[in-house]
C-alpha positions, 0 to 999 in steps of 0.5 A, spaced: 787 572 726 787 567 720 791 562 724 785 562 729 780 562 723 783 555 721 783 553 728 775 555 727 774 551 721 778 545 724 773 545 730 767 546 726 769 540 721 769 536 728 762 539 730 759 537 723 762 530 724 759 529 731 753 533 730 746 530 731 741 529 725 740 536 722 733 539 723 728 540 718 729 546 713 725 552 714 725 557 708 731 554 705 735 554 711 740 549 712 742 547 720 747 542 721 744 540 728 746 541 735 753 539 738 755 540 745 761 544 747 760 546 754 755 544 759 749 547 757 752 550 751 750 547 744 753 549 737 751 549 730 752 552 724 747 554 718 746 556 711 741 562 709 739 563 702 739 570 700 733 574 696 736 575 689 732 582 689 737 584 695 744 581 691 743 584 684 739 578 682 744 573 683 742 568 688 747 567 694 748 564 701 750 566 708 754 563 713 751 563 721 754 560 727 750 559 733 750 557 740 744 555 744 745 556 751 740 553 756 739 558 762 737 552 767 743 548 766 748 548 772 754 553 772 751 558 766 751 565 767 752 571 763 756 578 763 757 584 759 763 589 759 763 593 765 764 600 766 771 603 765 774 610 763 771 617 762 765 614 758 761 608 759 767 603 757 773 602 754 774 599 747 776 591 747 776 586 741 772 580 743 778 575 744 780 580 749 773 581 753 773 573 753 780 573 756 779 578 761 772 576 763 774 568 763 768 566 759 767 560 754 763 564 749 762 571 747 759 575 742 759 583 740 753 587 743 751 594 743 752 599 738 757 604 740 760 611 739 765 613 736 765 607 731 770 604 729 777 606 730 782 600 731 784 602 737 783 602 745 779 608 746 773 610 751 766 609 748 759 611 749 755 605 749 748 606 745 742 603 749 741 599 756 748 596 758 748 592 765 753 588 767 753 584 774 747 588 776 750 595 775 748 600 769 754 601 765 750 605 760 742 607 761 737 607 755 739 613 751 735 617 746 740 618 740 740 616 732 740 608 732 738 609 740 737 601 741 730 602 744 730 594 745 733 590 750 735 582 752 735 582 760 736 577 765 736 576 772 741 573 777 737 567 776 737 567 768 730 569 768 730 572 761 726 577 756 726 581 750 722 587 750 722 595 750 727 598 754 721 602 758 718 595 760 725 592 763 725 592 771 732 595 772 732 593 780 731 586 778 736 586 772 743 583 772 745 583 765 742 587 759 744 589 752 740 593 747 739 592 740 736 596 734 730 592 733 725 586 735 725 582 729 721 576 731 716 578 736 711 572 739 713 567 734 712 572 728 716 575 723 717 582 725 722 585 721 718 589 717 718 594 723 725 594 723 728 601 722 735 599 720 739 603 715 737 601 708 734 594 710 731 590 707 735 592 701 742 591 704 744 585 706 750 585 712 753 581 717 749 581 723 749 579 730 742 577 733 740 574 740 733 570 741 729 566 746 725 560 746 718 561 747 719 558 755 725 563 755 729 557 757 734 557 751 738 563 749 741 563 742 747 567 740 748 568 733 753 571 728 752 571 721 758 573 716 757 577 710 761 582 705 765 576 703 764 574 696 764 567 695 763 565 702 757 569 705 753 575 703 750 577 709 743 578 711 737 583 711 733 583 718 728 579 714 733 573 712 735 574 720 728 573 722 727 567 718 733 564 721 731 565 728 724 562 727 728 556 724 731 556 730 725 556 734 726 563 737 719 566 739 723 573 740 729 575 737 733 582 737 738 585 732 744 587 735 750 591 732 753 588 726 757 590 720 764 589 722 763 588 729 759 581 728 764 576 731 763 570 736 769 567 740 769 560 743 774 558 749 776 551 748 780 553 755 779 559 759 784 564 757 785 561 750 779 564 745 779 563 738 774 566 733 769 562 730 766 566 724 770 571 719 769 578 721 768 582 715 774 587 716 779 582 716 780 583 723 777 584 730 774 590 731 775 594 737 767 594 740 764 598 746 760 592 749 760 585 749 756 579 752 759 573 755 757 566 757 760 562 763 759 555 763 762 548 766 766 543 762 762 537 759 762 531 763 768 527 762 764 522 758 761 527 754 767 530 752 771 524 750 765 523 745 
């Protein structure tokens, strides 16, 4: 996978060269500026400063990778891991999910059990998971029960809300997470029941929506890699999502599962970030994006 990371670094260097001017910094967060990847998909990276109180007094930073999805763009649709095996799903690494589902962008999604053997095995998905209108996993009441959901209709009408408020009859795609860290444009991370947070920075996977629900943000924040990226608390993740102009944002499974994949050509995905395990983890659920190539003139630019 190290070769893939080198490819990723080269790709990000190209992005930085052609990126739009960076937006104004918020809370010390530095954004590279959006650059088009596919029709309706723009990407950028960010640097997030740590709170020294969470890192033993030494200031550090974290690296985040962001894909902004225009849910109104032609050709945009989303898919999650389908049902398979004797439980809810069968574990896959994210690059395998991207290949089998033929998506352009993918991130890991729900928490799952058992965790986290490096092997193909049946998984119980925690929280609501809906793939192409079929409920793969119902809203579940267990530890880390992921009671909050990103749900989309077949027409890409999106919402982040408690699972109890989701209309399953209209839901085409859904993933669940542990906490709504931004709610109605306000930092809600203080209400996040998250295993030691706010004192424990970790790799994070976060999704967010703009106020008009037009733009979906997929974010992978690296962590646990000394000298490269510390990881964030939910408070720091919330600050990043607010800097991206998210009105609502949801924390998904993180840690060694945090990963983002792009597919330069369908069937040829590469890893964008640096998973903290040092390799791709076999996860129980993923979220992928279908998108059309850029028009020829834009792609040449």
